[in-house]
TIGUTI-578439 format. One record per atom (N, C-alpha, C): residue in three letters; x, y, z. Coordinates in steps of 0.05 Angstrom, whole numbers, padded with zeros to 5 digits, always signed. Layout:
AlaXYZ
...
This chain:
Unk+00017-00024+00000
Unk+00000+00000+00000
Unk+00018+00025+00000
Unk+00010+00045-00015
Unk+00025+00069-00018
Unk+00011+00091-00002
Unk+00026+00105+00016
Unk+00015+00127+00031
Unk+00024+00153+00017
Unk+00005+00169+00010
Unk+00011+00194-00004
Unk+00006+00218+00014
Unk+00026+00235+00016
Unk+00023+00259+00032
Unk+00032+00283+00015
Unk+00034+00306+00027
Unk+00043+00329+00012
Unk+00063+00345+00028
Unk+00085+00354+00015
Unk+00106+00369+00028
Unk+00109+00395+00013
Unk+00118+00416+00027
Unk+00123+00441+00014
Unk+00152+00442+00004
Unk+00156+00447-00022
Unk+00183+00448-00033
Unk+00183+00471-00053
Unk+00198+00493-00046
Unk+00202+00516-00063
Unk+00174+00527-00071
Unk+00157+00529-00051
Unk+00130+00541-00054
Unk+00113+00526-00073
Unk+00120+00500-00080
Unk+00104+00484-00098
Unk+00096+00459-00084
Unk+00070+00452-00085
Unk+00061+00427-00072
Unk+00069+00404-00090
Unk+00085+00385-00078
Unk+00093+00361-00092
Unk+00087+00337-00076
Unk+00077+00316-00088
Unk+00071+00292-00073
Unk+00096+00278-00063
Unk+00095+00267-00040
Unk+00118+00252-00028
Unk+00108+00224-00021
Unk+00123+00204-00030
Unk+00113+00177-00027
Unk+00130+00162-00006
Unk+00117+00146+00009
Unk+00130+00129+00029
Unk+00124+00100+00022
Unk+00142+00086+00010
Unk+00136+00059+00001
Unk+00162+00044-00005
Unk+00160+00019-00006
Unk+00182+00002-00015
Unk+00174-00008-00043
Unk+00185+00005-00063
Unk+00177+00000-00090
Unk+00202-00006-00107
Unk+00198-00018-00130
Unk+00221-00021-00149
Unk+00233+00006-00156
Unk+00259+00006-00161
Unk+00274+00031-00166
Unk+00262+00046-00189
Unk+00256+00032-00211
Unk+00246+00046-00235
Unk+00219+00059-00229
Unk+00202+00047-00212
Unk+00177+00059-00205
Unk+00181+00084-00188
Unk+00199+00082-00168
Unk+00205+00105-00151
Unk+00216+00129-00167
Unk+00234+00122-00186
Unk+00245+00144-00202
Unk+00224+00158-00220
Unk+00202+00144-00225
Unk+00181+00156-00241
Unk+00162+00173-00225
Unk+00164+00172-00198
Unk+00147+00188-00181
Unk+00159+00215-00175
Unk+00146+00237-00180
Unk+00159+00263-00178
Unk+00168+00270-00150
Unk+00153+00262-00129
Unk+00160+00269-00102
Unk+00184+00254-00092
Unk+00187+00229-00101
Unk+00208+00212-00091
Unk+00233+00214-00107
Unk+00231+00225-00131
Unk+00253+00225-00150
Unk+00278+00239-00138
Unk+00273+00264-00127
Unk+00296+00279-00117
Unk+00308+00266-00092
Unk+00291+00254-00076
Unk+00301+00240-00053
Unk+00318+00216-00061
Unk+00308+00201-00080
Unk+00323+00178-00089
Unk+00350+00185-00101
Unk+00350+00206-00118
Unk+00375+00215-00129
Unk+00395+00224-00108
Unk+00385+00239-00088
Unk+00402+00248-00066
Unk+00413+00225-00051
Unk+00397+00204-00047
Unk+00405+00180-00032
Unk+00428+00166-00047
Unk+00424+00162-00074
Unk+00444+00148-00090
Unk+00469+00165-00091
Unk+00466+00192-00095
Unk+00490+00209-00096
Unk+00506+00208-00071
Unk+00492+00209-00048
Unk+00506+00208-00022
Unk+00520+00182-00018
Unk+00507+00160-00026
Unk+00519+00133-00023
Unk+00544+00130-00041
Unk+00543+00140-00065
Unk+00565+00138-00083
Unk+00588+00156-00073
Unk+00582+00179-00062
Unk+00603+00196-00052
Unk+00618+00182-00029
Unk+00603+00168-00012
Unk+00616+00154+00010
Unk+00634+00131+00000
Unk+00624+00117-00021
Unk+00640+00095-00032
Unk+00665+00105-00046
Unk+00663+00128-00059
Unk+00687+00139-00072
Unk+00707+00149-00052
Unk+00698+00160-00030
Unk+00716+00168-00009
Unk+00730+00144+00003
Unk+00715+00123+00007
Unk+00726+00098+00018
Unk+00746+00087-00002
Unk+00740+00087-00028
Unk+00758+00078-00049
Unk+00784+00094-00048
Unk+00782+00120-00047
Unk+00806+00137-00048
Unk+00824+00132-00024
Unk+00813+00129+00000
Unk+00829+00123+00023
Unk+00842+00096+00021
Unk+00827+00076+00014
Unk+00838+00049+00011
Unk+00860+00048-00010
Unk+00855+00062-00032
Unk+00874+00062-00054
Unk+00901+00073-00045
Unk+00900+00096-00032
Unk+00925+00108-00022
Unk+00939+00091-00002
Unk+00924+00080+00017
Unk+00936+00063+00038
Unk+00949+00038+00026
Unk+00935+00025+00008
Unk+00945+00001-00005
Unk+00970+00007-00022
Unk+00969+00030-00036
Unk+00991+00038-00053
Unk+01016+00043-00036
Unk+01014+00058-00015
Unk+01037+00063+00003
Unk+01047+00037+00015
Unk+01028+00021+00024
Unk+01036-00004+00037
Unk+01051-00023+00018
Unk+01041-00026-00006
Unk+01053-00044-00025
Unk+01080-00034-00036
Unk+01082-00008-00040
Unk+01108+00003-00049
Unk+01129+00001-00027
Unk+01120+00005-00002
Unk+01139+00001+00020
Unk+01148-00027+00023
Unk+01129-00046+00019
Unk+01135-00074+00020
Unk+01154-00082-00002
Unk+01151-00070-00025
Unk+01167-00078-00048
Unk+01197-00072-00044
Unk+01203-00050-00031
Unk+01231-00041-00028
Unk+01246-00055-00006
Unk+01232-00071+00011
Unk+01245-00085+00032
Unk+01263-00106+00020
Unk+01287-00108+00031
Unk+01307-00127+00020
Unk+01298-00156+00020
Unk+01286-00166+00041
Unk+01276-00194+00040
Unk+01257-00199+00018
Unk+01239-00179+00012
Unk+01220-00182-00009
Unk+01234-00181-00036
Unk+01254-00163-00038
Unk+01270-00161-00063
Unk+01283-00188-00069
Unk+01296-00200-00048
Unk+01311-00225-00052
Unk+01292-00249-00058
Unk+01269-00250-00045
Unk+01252-00273-00046
Unk+01232-00272-00069
Unk+01224-00247-00077
Unk+01202-00244-00096
Unk+01210-00228-00121
Unk+01220-00204-00117
Unk+01224-00186-00139
Unk+01247-00196-00158
Unk+01270-00203-00147
Unk+01292-00211-00164
Unk+01286-00237-00179
Unk+01275-00258-00166
Unk+01267-00282-00181
Unk+01246-00276-00203
Unk+01227-00258-00196
Unk+01207-00251-00216
Unk+01220-00237-00240
Unk+01238-00218-00234
Unk+01252-00204-00256
Unk+01269-00223-00272
Unk+01283-00242-00259
Unk+01298-00261-00274
Unk+01280-00278-00292
Unk+01256-00284-00283
Unk+01237-00299-00300
Unk+01229-00283-00324
Unk+01226-00257-00321
Unk+01219-00239-00344
Unk+01242-00240-00364
Unk+01267-00239-00354
Unk+01290-00239-00372
Unk+01291-00266-00387
Unk+01285-00288-00374
Unk+01285-00314-00386
Unk+01264-00316-00408
Unk+01240-00306-00402
Unk+01218-00307-00422
Unk+01225-00289-00446
Unk+01238-00266-00441
Unk+01246-00248-00462
Unk+01266-00262-00481
Unk+01285-00276-00470
Unk+01305-00290-00486
Unk+01292-00312-00502
Unk+01273-00326-00490
Unk+01258-00347-00504
Unk+01244-00336-00528
Unk+01231-00313-00525
Unk+01217-00300-00548
Unk+01237-00290-00569
Unk+01259-00279-00560
Unk+01279-00269-00579
Unk+01291-00292-00596
Unk+01295-00315-00583
Unk+01308-00337-00597
Unk+01289-00350-00618
Unk+01264-00342-00618
Unk+01246-00351-00639
Unk+01254-00340-00666
Unk+01267-00316-00666
Unk+01276-00304-00692
Unk+01305-00295-00692
Unk+01319-00298-00669
Unk+01347-00289-00668
Unk+01362-00306-00648
Unk+01383-00319-00657
Unk+01399-00336-00639
Unk+01422-00320-00628
Unk+01435-00332-00608
Unk+01459-00319-00597
Unk+01453-00299-00575
Unk+01430-00302-00562
Unk+01422-00285-00540
Unk+01418-00303-00515
Unk+01429-00294-00493
Unk+01427-00310-00468
Unk+01418-00291-00445
Unk+01409-00303-00424
Unk+01402-00288-00400
Unk+01417-00300-00376
Unk+01425-00283-00358
Unk+01438-00291-00333
Unk+01426-00274-00311
Unk+01408-00286-00296
Unk+01393-00270-00276
Unk+01375-00250-00290
Unk+01378-00225-00284
Unk+01362-00204-00296
Unk+01376-00190-00320
Unk+01398-00202-00329
Unk+01414-00190-00351
Unk+01409-00206-00377
Unk+01404-00192-00399
Unk+01401-00203-00425
Unk+01425-00194-00442
Unk+01439-00214-00454
Unk+01464-00207-00468
Unk+01464-00219-00497
Unk+01474-00203-00515
Unk+01478-00213-00543
Unk+01507-00223-00545
Unk+01510-00249-00551
Unk+01537-00261-00551
Unk+01554-00250-00574
Unk+01542-00241-00596
Unk+01558-00232-00619
Unk+01569-00204-00614
Unk+01552-00186-00604
Unk+01561-00158-00601
Unk+01570-00152-00572
Unk+01563-00169-00553
Unk+01570-00164-00526
Unk+01551-00144-00512
Unk+01532-00133-00527
Unk+01513-00114-00515
Unk+01495-00128-00495
Unk+01490-00114-00473
Unk+01473-00127-00453
Unk+01455-00105-00439
Unk+01432-00114-00430
Unk+01415-00096-00414
Unk+01408-00111-00389
Unk+01404-00095-00368
Unk+01396-00106-00342
Unk+01368-00096-00335
Unk+01350-00114-00328
Unk+01323-00106-00321
Unk+01322-00097-00292
Unk+01323-00071-00288
Unk+01324-00060-00261
Unk+01296-00053-00251
Unk+01293-00046-00225
Unk+01267-00038-00214
Unk+01255-00015-00231
Unk+01230-00017-00236
Unk+01217+00003-00254
Unk+01215-00007-00282
Unk+01230-00028-00289
Unk+01229-00040-00316
Unk+01217-00068-00316
Unk+01209-00078-00293
Unk+01198-00104-00292
Unk+01167-00104-00290
Unk+01155-00081-00291
Unk+01126-00079-00291
Unk+01113-00082-00264
Unk+01129-00085-00243
Unk+01118-00090-00216
Unk+01103-00065-00206
Unk+01114-00041-00212
Unk+01101-00017-00202
Unk+01074-00013-00215
Unk+01072-00019-00241
Unk+01045-00017-00254
Unk+01026-00038-00243
Unk+01036-00062-00236
Unk+01019-00082-00224
Unk+01010-00074-00196
Unk+01027-00060-00181
Unk+01019-00051-00155
Unk+00997-00030-00157
Unk+01000-00012-00176
Unk+00979+00009-00180
Unk+00953-00004-00188
Unk+00954-00023-00206
Unk+00929-00037-00215
Unk+00917-00053-00192
Unk+00934-00067-00177
Unk+00924-00082-00154
Unk+00909-00064-00134
Unk+00921-00042-00127
Unk+00909-00024-00108
Unk+00883-00012-00119
Unk+00882-00005-00144
Unk+00858+00006-00156
Unk+00836-00014-00157
Unk+00842-00039-00164
Unk+00821-00059-00166
Unk+00811-00068-00138
Unk+00829-00073-00120
Unk+00821-00084-00094
Unk+00811-00063-00075
Unk+00815-00037-00081
Unk+00803-00016-00065
Unk+00775-00010-00074
Unk+00768-00018-00098
Unk+00742-00011-00109
Unk+00721-00031-00099
Unk+00696-00022-00093
Unk+00675-00040-00083
Unk+00666-00059-00105
Unk+00674-00084-00103
Unk+00665-00105-00122
Unk+00669-00132-00109
Unk+00658-00152-00120
Unk+00662-00179-00109
Unk+00690-00189-00112
Unk+00699-00207-00094
Unk+00726-00217-00096
Unk+00731-00232-00122
Unk+00710-00245-00133
Unk+00713-00259-00158
Unk+00720-00239-00181
Unk+00705-00217-00182
Unk+00710-00197-00203
Unk+00738-00185-00199
Unk+00747-00180-00174
Unk+00773-00169-00169
Unk+00795-00188-00179
Unk+00793-00213-00172
Unk+00813-00232-00180
Unk+00815-00235-00210
Unk+00792-00236-00223
Unk+00791-00238-00252
Unk+00803-00214-00265
Unk+00796-00190-00255
Unk+00807-00165-00266
Unk+00837-00163-00263
Unk+00847-00171-00239
Unk+00876-00169-00235
Unk+00891-00189-00252
Unk+00880-00213-00255
Unk+00893-00234-00272
Unk+00895-00224-00301
Unk+00874-00213-00311
Unk+00874-00202-00338
Unk+00894-00179-00340
Unk+00894-00162-00320
Unk+00913-00139-00320
Unk+00942-00148-00318
Unk+00947-00169-00303
Unk+00974-00179-00300
Unk+00984-00188-00328
Unk+00968-00203-00342
Unk+00976-00213-00369
Unk+00980-00190-00388
Unk+00962-00170-00387
Unk+00964-00147-00405
Unk+00989-00131-00400
Unk+00994-00125-00374
Unk+01018-00109-00367
Unk+01044-00123-00374
Unk+01046-00148-00367
Unk+01071-00163-00371
Unk+01075-00169-00401
Unk+01053-00172-00416
Unk+01056-00176-00445
Unk+01068-00151-00458
Unk+01057-00128-00450
Unk+01068-00103-00461
Unk+01097-00098-00451
Unk+01102-00107-00426
Unk+01129-00103-00415
Unk+01149-00120-00430
Unk+01142-00144-00439
Unk+01160-00160-00455
Unk+01166-00146-00481
Unk+01146-00134-00493
Unk+01151-00119-00518
Unk+01170-00096-00513
Unk+01167-00083-00490
Unk+01185-00061-00482
Unk+01214-00071-00480
Unk+01218-00092-00465
Unk+01245-00102-00460
Unk+01258-00111-00486
Unk+01244-00126-00503
Unk+01256-00135-00528
Unk+01262-00112-00547
Unk+01243-00093-00548
Unk+01248-00070-00566
Unk+01272-00053-00556
Unk+01274-00050-00530
Unk+01297-00035-00520
Unk+01323-00050-00523
Unk+01322-00076-00522
Unk+01347-00092-00526
Unk+01358-00087-00554
Unk+01341-00085-00574
Unk+01351-00080-00602
Unk+01355-00050-00607
Unk+01339-00034-00594
Unk+01342-00005-00598
Unk+01369+00005-00586
Unk+01378-00007-00564
Unk+01403+00000-00552
Unk+01427-00007-00569
Unk+01424-00028-00585
Unk+01446-00036-00603
Unk+01447-00018-00628
Unk+01425-00004-00633
Unk+01424+00014-00657
Unk+01431+00042-00650
Unk+01419+00054-00629
Unk+01423+00082-00622
Unk+01417+00086-00593
Unk+01437+00094-00577
Unk+01433+00097-00548
Unk+01417+00122-00542
Unk+01417+00142-00559
Unk+01401+00165-00554
Unk+01372+00159-00554
Unk+01364+00144-00575
Unk+01336+00135-00577
Unk+01330+00115-00556
Unk+01349+00099-00548
Unk+01344+00079-00527
Unk+01337+00094-00501
Unk+01352+00114-00494
Unk+01347+00129-00469
Unk+01320+00143-00470
Unk+01313+00154-00493
Unk+01288+00169-00495
Unk+01264+00149-00492
Unk+01265+00127-00507
Unk+01243+00108-00505
Unk+01242+00095-00477
Unk+01265+00090-00466
Unk+01267+00077-00440
Unk+01256+00095-00417
Unk+01264+00120-00417
Unk+01258+00137-00395
Unk+01230+00151-00397
Unk+01221+00154-00421
Unk+01197+00170-00425
Unk+01174+00155-00437
Unk+01177+00145-00462
Unk+01155+00133-00476
Unk+01145+00108-00463
Unk+01163+00088-00458
Unk+01154+00063-00448
Unk+01144+00064-00419
Unk+01155+00081-00403
Unk+01145+00085-00376
Unk+01116+00094-00376
Unk+01111+00113-00393
Unk+01083+00124-00395
Unk+01064+00103-00406
Unk+01073+00088-00426
Unk+01056+00068-00438
Unk+01048+00045-00419
Unk+01067+00037-00402
Unk+01061+00016-00383
Unk+01040+00025-00362
Unk+01044+00049-00352
Unk+01024+00060-00333
Unk+00997+00064-00347
Unk+00998+00073-00372
Unk+00973+00077-00387
Unk+00959+00050-00391
Unk+00974+00029-00395
Unk+00963+00002-00398
Unk+00948-00006-00373
Unk+00960-00001-00350
Unk+00946-00007-00325
Unk+00920+00009-00322
Unk+00921+00034-00330
Unk+00897+00051-00328
Unk+00875+00041-00346
Unk+00883+00034-00371
Unk+00863+00024-00390
Unk+00850-00002-00381
Unk+00866-00020-00370
Unk+00856-00045-00359
Unk+00836-00040-00337
Unk+00843-00021-00319
Unk+00825-00015-00297
Unk+00798-00003-00306
Unk+00800+00015-00326
Unk+00775+00028-00337
Unk+00758+00007-00351
Unk+00770-00011-00366
Unk+00755-00032-00379
Unk+00742-00050-00358
Unk+00757-00057-00337
Unk+00747-00073-00316
Unk+00722-00060-00303
Unk+00724-00034-00298
Unk+00701-00019-00287
Unk+00677-00021-00305
Unk+00681-00019-00331
Unk+00659-00021-00350
Unk+00646-00048-00350
Unk+00661-00069-00344
Unk+00651-00096-00345
Unk+00637-00105-00319
Unk+00640-00089-00298
Unk+00627-00096-00273
Unk+00596-00093-00275
Unk+00581-00110-00261
Unk+00552-00107-00261
Unk+00544-00082-00247
Unk+00520-00071-00252
Unk+00512-00046-00238
Unk+00512-00049-00208
Unk+00518-00027-00194
Unk+00520-00027-00165
Unk+00493-00019-00152
Unk+00487-00032-00130
Unk+00464-00024-00113
Unk+00476-00011-00089
Unk+00470+00015-00085
Unk+00482+00030-00063
Unk+00468+00022-00037
Unk+00486+00017-00017
Unk+00475+00011+00010
Unk+00467-00017+00014
Unk+00472-00035-00006
Unk+00464-00063-00003
Unk+00483-00078+00014
Unk+00474-00102+00022
Unk+00492-00119+00037
Unk+00503-00141+00019
Unk+00516-00160+00030
Unk+00526-00182+00015
Unk+00551-00177-00001
Unk+00565-00156+00004
Unk+00590-00150-00010
Unk+00610-00142+00011
Unk+00635-00151+00008
Unk+00656-00145+00027
Unk+00666-00116+00025
Unk+00654-00100+00006
Unk+00665-00074+00001
Unk+00645-00052+00008
Unk+00624-00058+00022
Unk+00606-00037+00031
Unk+00584-00031+00011
Unk+00582-00046-00011
Unk+00561-00042-00030
Unk+00557-00068-00045
Unk+00534-00071-00057
Unk+00530-00096-00072
Unk+00525-00089-00101
Unk+00530-00109-00119
Unk+00526-00105-00147
Unk+00506-00126-00157
Unk+00489-00117-00174
Unk+00469-00135-00186
Unk+00459-00122-00211
Unk+00444-00137-00226
Unk+00432-00125-00251
Unk+00410-00106-00244
Unk+00406-00086-00261
Unk+00387-00065-00256
Unk+00359-00075-00265
Unk+00345-00088-00248
Unk+00319-00100-00254
Unk+00297-00087-00238
Unk+00272-00095-00244
Unk+00249-00084-00229
Unk+00248-00094-00201
Unk+00263-00116-00196
Unk+00263-00127-00169
Unk+00283-00113-00151
Unk+00298-00095-00162
Unk+00318-00080-00146
Unk+00303-00059-00130
Unk+00300-00064-00103
Unk+00283-00048-00087
Unk+00298-00027-00071
Unk+00287-00004-00068
Unk+00298+00017-00051
Unk+00275+00029-00035
Unk+00281+00043-00014
Unk+00261+00055+00002
Unk+00262+00085+00001
Unk+00240+00098-00004
Unk+00238+00127-00004
Unk+00219+00135+00019
Unk+00228+00153+00036
Unk+00212+00160+00059
Unk+00210+00191+00060
Unk+00191+00201+00074
Unk+00187+00230+00077
Unk+00206+00239+00099
């Protein structure tokens, strides 16, 4: 049953509804429309504030963790050596005489070598993507899927970066430095941003203020069964 009353708003009598109705129905009611919009706007503002705080905290925590020597020795250096090994494997598909030793890739004919240092292994971009995805209100399943896809996308582009720089350095060091310090750094971060934006687009619509989600909001399809409450 719907209870209809009247409220004064800007000297104009507008109906105000008190009911638990489907969202699309409430949005079609003139008295409840402004209230519903204010409710959703307030809820989303709170979620975005929560996202911003979590994102910064996770970013600082993960970057601090990354620079610790035990983490470098146990995780970062082996991971970087694995990237060098995969790079050599790909290079050997069309060019022989290239070897890797730890994080160093060397051309046996020319003696030219590059070392994959911090900032060139894609870890920083992965940290940014991880913080952005896991700070955002979504289900754990969607977060894991999004980060897995992002990991593949970032490291695939990073392999292209390493291989291109390996040959660019043998051709012209001026261009090597420019591509290394400016172009590729920006492209890797842009890759992480694009993955995150695509992930956001793929998420199901959010229900503000719902339960059943570990992030303070729930996501579901926008159907007529999606209920909200409008009160006077």
